[in-house]
C-alpha positions as CSV (number, residue, x, y, z in Angstrom):
1,M,92.6,-92.9,-7.1
2,R,89.5,-91.1,-5.2
3,L,87.2,-94.1,-6.5
4,N,89.7,-96.6,-5.3
5,R,89.3,-95.5,-1.7
6,L,86.0,-95.9,-1.9
7,I,85.6,-99.3,-2.7
8,P,86.5,-100.7,0.4
9,F,84.0,-98.4,1.9
10,I,81.1,-99.7,-0.2
11,A,82.0,-102.9,0.3
12,L,82.0,-102.5,4.3
13,L,78.3,-101.2,4.0
14,I,77.1,-103.8,1.7
15,L,78.0,-106.3,3.8
16,C,76.6,-104.7,7.3
17,T,73.4,-104.0,5.2
18,L,73.3,-107.8,4.6
19,Y,73.8,-108.5,7.7
20,T,71.1,-106.2,9.3
21,W,68.8,-108.1,6.8
22,G,70.1,-111.3,7.9
23,L,69.0,-110.4,11.4
24,C,66.0,-108.8,10.6
25,A,65.0,-112.4,8.5
26,E,65.9,-114.5,11.8
27,G,63.3,-112.5,13.6
28,R,60.2,-113.0,10.7
29,R,58.6,-116.2,10.6
30,P,57.1,-117.8,7.2
31,L,53.1,-117.8,7.2
32,A,51.4,-120.7,8.4
33,K,51.2,-123.7,5.9
34,W,47.5,-123.8,6.6
35,T,44.7,-121.7,8.8
36,C,41.5,-123.9,9.6
37,I,38.8,-122.0,10.3
38,L,35.7,-123.8,11.5
39,Y,31.8,-122.4,11.3
40,L,29.6,-124.5,13.6
41,A,25.8,-124.1,13.5
42,G,25.2,-125.7,16.7
43,D,21.8,-123.9,17.9
44,N,19.5,-126.5,17.0
45,F,18.9,-130.2,17.9
46,L,22.5,-130.5,17.2
47,D,23.6,-128.5,20.1
48,W,25.1,-131.7,22.1
49,F,26.9,-133.1,19.1
50,T,28.9,-129.7,18.4
51,L,30.1,-130.2,22.2
52,Q,31.5,-133.6,21.0
53,N,33.3,-131.8,17.6
54,L,34.6,-129.1,19.9
55,D,36.5,-132.5,22.5
56,E,37.5,-134.0,19.3
57,L,39.1,-130.7,17.8
58,R,40.9,-130.4,21.5
59,G,42.5,-133.5,21.5
60,I,44.2,-132.9,18.4
61,G,45.3,-129.3,19.0
62,S,47.3,-127.0,16.3
63,N,51.0,-126.1,15.9
64,Y,52.8,-123.6,14.0
65,D,52.1,-124.8,10.5
66,V,48.9,-125.6,11.3
67,R,46.1,-123.0,13.0
68,V,43.0,-123.8,13.8
69,V,40.1,-121.2,14.9
70,V,36.2,-122.0,15.6
71,L,33.4,-120.0,15.8
72,V,30.4,-122.0,17.6
73,D,26.7,-121.1,17.9
74,R,25.0,-123.2,20.6
75,T,21.9,-123.3,22.3
76,D,23.1,-121.3,25.4
77,K,22.2,-117.7,24.1
78,R,25.8,-117.1,23.5
79,G,28.4,-117.5,21.0
80,H,32.2,-118.8,20.9
81,L,35.5,-118.3,19.7
82,Y,38.2,-120.5,20.2
83,E,41.4,-120.9,19.3
84,V,42.3,-124.7,19.2
85,R,45.3,-125.9,21.3
86,K,46.7,-129.3,22.1
87,D,44.7,-130.1,25.2
88,Y,42.9,-127.2,25.1
89,L,41.0,-124.2,24.0
90,V,41.8,-120.6,24.1
91,S,38.4,-119.0,24.4
92,L,38.5,-115.8,22.4
93,P,36.1,-112.4,23.4
94,L,33.1,-112.3,20.3
95,E,34.5,-108.4,20.3
96,A,37.6,-109.4,18.7
97,V,36.0,-110.4,15.4
98,N,33.5,-107.4,15.8
99,P,32.7,-105.2,18.6
100,E,28.9,-105.0,18.2
101,W,28.6,-109.0,18.7
102,K,29.6,-108.5,22.7
103,G,26.8,-110.4,24.5
104,K,25.0,-110.8,21.5
105,E,23.0,-114.0,20.5
106,L,24.9,-115.1,17.4
107,N,22.6,-116.0,13.7
108,T,24.4,-119.0,11.8
109,G,22.0,-118.4,8.8
110,D,23.2,-114.7,8.5
111,P,25.8,-114.6,5.6
112,D,27.2,-111.7,7.6
113,T,27.9,-113.7,10.2
114,L,30.0,-116.1,8.1
115,S,31.8,-113.5,6.1
116,T,32.8,-111.2,9.3
117,F,34.0,-114.2,11.3
118,A,36.2,-116.3,8.3
119,S,37.3,-112.9,7.0
120,W,38.9,-111.7,10.5
121,A,40.3,-115.4,10.8
122,V,42.0,-115.2,7.6
123,E,43.6,-112.1,8.1
124,S,44.3,-112.3,11.9
125,L,45.7,-115.8,11.1
126,P,47.6,-115.4,7.8
127,A,48.6,-118.6,6.0
128,E,49.4,-119.8,2.6
129,N,46.2,-121.9,2.5
130,Y,43.0,-121.7,3.8
131,F,40.3,-125.0,4.4
132,I,37.0,-123.7,5.5
133,L,34.5,-126.2,7.2
134,L,31.0,-125.3,7.6
135,G,29.4,-127.6,9.8
136,G,25.1,-128.2,10.8
137,Y,22.3,-129.0,9.4
138,G,21.8,-129.1,5.2
139,E,18.8,-129.6,3.2
140,G,21.1,-129.7,-0.5
141,W,19.7,-126.7,-2.6
142,M,17.5,-124.9,0.1
143,G,20.3,-124.1,2.3
144,M,22.3,-125.6,5.4
145,L,23.4,-124.1,8.6
146,H,19.8,-123.7,10.6
147,D,19.6,-121.5,13.8
148,M,16.8,-121.6,15.8
149,D,17.2,-118.6,17.5
150,D,18.1,-115.7,14.9
151,G,18.9,-113.4,17.8
152,G,14.9,-112.6,17.5
153,G,13.6,-115.6,18.5
154,K,13.1,-116.5,14.9
155,V,14.7,-119.8,12.6
156,D,16.9,-118.7,10.1
157,I,19.1,-120.6,7.3
158,L,22.0,-120.0,4.9
159,G,20.3,-120.4,1.6
160,I,22.8,-121.0,-1.2
161,D,22.6,-117.3,-2.6
162,E,23.7,-116.2,0.7
163,M,26.4,-118.6,1.1
164,E,27.7,-117.7,-2.2
165,E,27.5,-114.0,-0.9
166,A,29.8,-115.0,2.1
167,L,31.9,-117.0,0.5
168,S,33.0,-114.2,-2.6
169,E,33.6,-111.6,0.6
170,I,36.1,-114.5,2.2
171,T,37.9,-115.0,-1.1
172,K,38.7,-111.0,-1.1
173,S,40.1,-111.0,2.2
174,I,42.3,-114.3,0.6
175,K,43.3,-112.2,-2.3
176,K,44.3,-109.5,0.2
177,T,46.5,-111.8,2.3
178,N,48.4,-114.3,0.7
179,G,47.2,-113.4,-3.3
180,K,45.1,-116.5,-4.0
181,D,41.6,-116.2,-5.9
182,S,39.9,-118.7,-4.1
183,I,39.4,-120.9,-0.9
184,D,41.6,-123.8,-1.3
185,I,39.0,-126.3,0.8
186,L,35.9,-125.7,1.7
187,G,34.0,-128.7,3.4
188,L,30.2,-128.5,3.8
189,D,29.7,-130.8,6.9
190,A,25.9,-130.9,6.4
191,C,23.8,-133.2,5.0
192,F,22.7,-133.2,1.3
193,M,25.1,-130.7,-0.1
194,G,26.9,-132.7,-2.8
195,M,24.4,-131.4,-5.2
196,V,25.1,-129.6,-8.6
197,E,23.2,-127.2,-7.9
198,V,25.0,-126.0,-4.7
199,L,28.3,-126.0,-6.5
200,Y,27.2,-124.0,-9.3
201,Q,26.2,-121.5,-7.0
202,I,29.5,-121.9,-5.4
203,G,31.3,-121.4,-8.4
204,D,34.7,-119.7,-8.1
205,S,34.9,-119.5,-4.6
206,A,36.5,-122.7,-3.9
207,R,39.4,-124.8,-5.5
208,Y,38.2,-128.3,-4.0
209,V,34.9,-128.9,-2.0
210,I,33.7,-131.9,0.1
211,V,30.6,-132.7,0.5
212,S,28.0,-135.7,1.0
213,E,25.0,-136.6,-1.1
214,N,23.2,-138.3,1.6
215,E,22.3,-137.2,4.9
216,E,25.1,-137.4,7.3
217,A,25.9,-139.1,10.6
218,L,24.4,-136.6,13.4
219,D,28.1,-135.8,14.9
220,G,29.2,-135.2,11.3
221,W,32.7,-135.6,10.5
222,P,35.7,-136.5,13.1
223,Y,37.4,-133.7,13.4
224,D,40.1,-134.9,15.0
225,K,40.8,-136.9,11.8
226,V,40.3,-134.1,9.9
227,I,42.6,-131.7,11.5
228,E,45.0,-134.5,12.1
229,A,45.8,-134.6,8.3
230,F,46.7,-131.1,8.3
231,V,48.9,-131.4,11.3
232,Q,51.0,-134.1,10.7
233,N,51.8,-133.4,7.1
234,S,51.1,-129.7,6.5
235,T,53.4,-129.9,3.2
236,R,51.0,-132.5,1.3
237,P,48.9,-130.8,-1.4
238,A,45.6,-129.3,-0.9
239,R,44.0,-132.2,-3.4
240,E,45.7,-134.9,-1.2
241,L,44.7,-133.4,2.3
242,A,40.9,-133.1,1.1
243,A,40.9,-136.9,-0.3
244,S,41.9,-137.6,3.4
245,V,39.2,-135.9,4.9
246,V,36.4,-138.2,2.7
247,D,38.7,-141.1,4.2
248,A,38.6,-140.3,7.3
249,Y,34.2,-139.8,7.5
250,V,33.9,-143.1,5.8
251,D,36.6,-145.5,7.0
252,P,35.2,-145.9,10.0
253,V,32.1,-147.7,8.9
254,Q,33.8,-149.2,5.4
255,D,33.1,-152.9,6.5
256,E,29.7,-151.6,7.9
257,K,26.8,-152.2,5.6
258,A,23.6,-149.8,6.1
259,V,20.3,-150.8,6.8
260,K,18.5,-148.0,4.5
261,M,19.4,-145.9,1.7
262,D,18.9,-142.7,4.5
263,N,21.6,-144.5,6.5
264,V,24.4,-144.8,3.8
265,R,27.5,-142.9,4.8
266,T,28.4,-141.0,1.5
267,A,31.4,-138.4,0.6
268,S,32.9,-136.6,-2.2
269,L,35.7,-134.5,-3.1
270,I,34.9,-132.4,-5.9
271,D,37.3,-130.3,-8.1
272,M,36.0,-127.1,-9.0
273,E,37.6,-126.5,-12.2
274,G,36.8,-129.7,-13.5
275,F,33.1,-129.2,-12.6
276,K,32.9,-125.8,-14.6
277,G,32.7,-128.5,-17.9
278,L,29.7,-130.6,-16.6
279,I,27.7,-127.7,-16.7
280,P,27.0,-126.9,-20.4
281,L,26.4,-130.5,-20.8
282,L,23.6,-130.4,-18.5
283,E,22.1,-127.5,-20.2
284,E,22.0,-129.5,-23.5
285,L,20.4,-132.9,-21.7
286,A,17.8,-131.1,-20.1
287,L,17.1,-129.8,-23.1
288,E,16.9,-133.1,-25.0
289,L,15.2,-134.7,-22.3
290,S,12.6,-131.8,-22.2
291,G,12.0,-132.8,-26.0
292,L,11.3,-136.3,-25.5
293,L,8.0,-135.5,-23.4
294,P,4.9,-136.1,-23.2
295,A,5.9,-139.1,-26.2
296,E,8.6,-141.1,-23.8
297,I,7.0,-140.4,-20.1
298,V,7.0,-144.4,-19.7
299,N,10.3,-144.7,-20.2
300,I,11.5,-141.3,-18.1
301,I,9.9,-142.8,-14.9
302,E,11.5,-146.4,-15.5
303,T,14.9,-144.2,-15.5
304,D,13.6,-143.0,-12.3
305,R,13.1,-146.2,-10.8
306,L,16.6,-147.5,-12.0
307,T,18.2,-144.7,-10.4
308,N,19.3,-144.3,-7.0
309,T,18.0,-141.6,-5.4
310,F,18.5,-139.7,-2.0
311,T,15.1,-138.0,-0.4
312,V,15.1,-135.2,1.9
313,S,12.4,-135.1,4.3
314,A,10.4,-133.2,7.4
315,H,9.5,-134.3,10.5
316,I,5.6,-133.2,10.2
317,A,2.5,-133.9,12.3
318,G,4.9,-137.0,13.8
319,R,6.0,-138.4,10.9
320,Y,8.4,-137.5,8.2
321,V,7.3,-136.1,4.8
322,P,9.7,-136.2,1.8
323,Y,9.8,-133.0,0.1
324,S,12.9,-133.0,-2.1
325,V,14.3,-136.5,-4.3
326,H,17.8,-136.0,-5.7
327,Y,19.0,-138.3,-8.3
328,D,22.4,-140.0,-8.4
329,L,23.7,-138.1,-11.6
330,G,25.6,-140.9,-12.5
331,E,23.4,-143.3,-11.9
332,F,20.5,-141.0,-13.7
333,L,22.9,-141.2,-16.5
334,K,23.7,-144.6,-17.0
335,A,19.8,-145.3,-16.5
336,L,19.3,-143.1,-19.4
337,T,21.7,-145.0,-21.5
338,I,19.8,-148.2,-20.8
339,R,16.2,-147.0,-21.9
340,F,17.4,-144.8,-24.7
341,T,20.2,-146.6,-26.8
342,N,18.7,-148.0,-29.4
343,K,15.8,-145.1,-30.1
344,Y,18.2,-142.1,-29.5
345,P,21.8,-142.2,-30.3
346,A,22.1,-138.3,-30.2
347,L,20.9,-138.0,-26.7
348,C,23.1,-141.3,-25.4
349,T,26.2,-139.2,-26.8
350,R,25.4,-136.0,-24.6
351,V,24.9,-138.5,-21.8
352,E,28.7,-140.1,-22.8
353,D,30.3,-136.6,-22.5
354,A,28.1,-135.8,-19.2
355,M,29.3,-138.8,-17.9
356,Q,33.0,-138.7,-18.9
357,A,32.6,-134.9,-17.3
358,L,31.2,-136.0,-14.4
359,D,34.3,-138.4,-13.8
360,G,36.4,-135.2,-14.0
361,A,34.6,-132.9,-11.4
362,V,34.6,-135.9,-8.9
363,I,38.3,-136.5,-7.4
364,K,37.0,-139.3,-4.8
365,E,33.8,-140.8,-4.1
366,R,33.3,-142.8,-1.0
367,H,30.1,-144.9,0.4
368,Q,28.9,-147.5,2.1
369,D,26.8,-150.3,0.6
370,L,23.5,-151.6,2.0
371,V,22.8,-155.0,3.5
372,G,22.2,-157.4,0.6
373,R,23.0,-155.0,-2.2
374,R,26.0,-153.1,-3.9
375,L,25.6,-150.0,-4.3
376,S,26.9,-147.6,-7.3
377,L,27.4,-143.8,-6.5
378,S,28.7,-141.3,-8.3
379,G,29.5,-138.4,-5.5
380,L,26.9,-135.7,-6.7
381,T,23.5,-135.3,-6.9
382,I,20.7,-133.4,-8.7
383,Y,17.1,-132.6,-8.2
384,S,14.3,-134.9,-9.8
385,M,11.2,-133.5,-8.0
386,G,9.6,-132.5,-5.2
387,A,7.9,-129.4,-3.4
388,E,9.1,-125.7,-4.2
389,L,9.5,-126.3,-7.6
390,E,9.1,-122.6,-7.9
391,A,11.9,-121.8,-5.6
392,Y,13.8,-124.1,-7.8
393,S,13.1,-122.6,-11.0
394,K,14.8,-119.5,-9.9
395,L,17.7,-121.0,-9.0
396,P,21.0,-119.5,-10.9
397,F,21.7,-123.4,-12.0
398,S,17.8,-123.4,-13.5
399,L,18.5,-120.4,-15.4
400,K,21.3,-121.5,-16.9
401,T,20.3,-124.9,-17.5
402,G,16.4,-125.3,-17.9
403,W,16.8,-128.1,-15.4
404,N,13.7,-127.2,-14.0
405,E,11.9,-127.5,-17.4
406,F,12.4,-130.7,-17.6
407,V,11.7,-131.3,-13.9
408,E,8.4,-129.5,-14.0
409,A,7.1,-131.2,-17.1
410,K,7.8,-134.9,-15.9
411,L,5.6,-133.5,-12.8
412,K,2.9,-132.1,-14.6
413,L,2.6,-135.4,-16.8
414,L,2.6,-137.3,-13.4
415,E,0.1,-135.6,-11.7
416,R,-2.3,-135.8,-14.4
417,A,-1.8,-139.6,-14.4
418,I,-2.4,-139.7,-10.5
419,G,-5.5,-137.4,-11.1
420,K,-7.3,-139.7,-13.6
421,G,-6.1,-142.6,-11.6
422,A,-4.6,-144.5,-14.8
423,G,-1.6,-146.1,-15.0
424,K,-1.2,-144.3,-18.8
425,V,-0.2,-140.9,-19.8
426,D,-1.9,-139.1,-22.7
């Protein structure tokens, strides 16, 4: 009997508890779908274009499901922190990120600046997904995000080893915030960053990466169109949203043709899970190619001639001096099959395997054509030749695959031929 009298009381207690939980749940809102974190290195000749990027962001704004925060370093000796709203930017104090930044000149080439800001943004604007965009100058495997004044009057650049360090720290904040192990989408809005060497360094820090094989337009990606894709439909899968960024960059010029290779606009989306399968195949290929030298140097040179390449140049003494040449990887693999199909079937099998893995890594590739010439590009590049070979040989990609050994052997043979003033190499 005593238990029977308690039953109504227990039921009432349960109902009151559920009602209280319901009230609390009403007061809580779920995580935003996306937080877009933009890190813009404009303390250089891109300063004016960085302002243009901010105007684009102001025009598209944000909403509850998509939050947008931007850290900008410009030539005015000050850093700027904004949260993006429709039609205006909310200026925030830099010391909100780091008290030591108050009144300081920021250095975008310092990995600590990137990781401190992005980790703060991740934890301050928690979300189900994160899009991180790094915008500025790029030089492929040599780094990106040049800062002409690091706070001490010197020039600094974020090396890809430093980028790896910063991204690793950022992913720790993401893990703590929403439980994921990587950045959902990483955008490298800078020239020449679509290199195998760069992506290998990034490793597991990002699920999808958006890059360009070639030089980019000075104003980079159209940030209004990029963020608009997230704002308009924040529930779309990350892969689809990332693909829309590629389209937003190339669509405006899809009917235009570039005059020279330097001006061809390129963009590609890389699946980092698929990318992993490419590396062991390139390691095998590097070994095979090194073994062909010096006997097959003429065919290797012909392979180079058949391959579309992109060249990083420095402006020295009033002229542009090339110092790093990159193969389009897909075109290089095709050229190898053309030159060696009948002589080395085993090599061609490895090449075909690498081409298949490349297709699995590159989800989407877009580019312009040249006037009078239709281009075939694969979406990723790999080092062909250039200066700083010693530095290149120390990259994790080189140490893993031995690609530097193939490049070095090829260059030594070419140097000997040039030194002899002959067209034939012993």
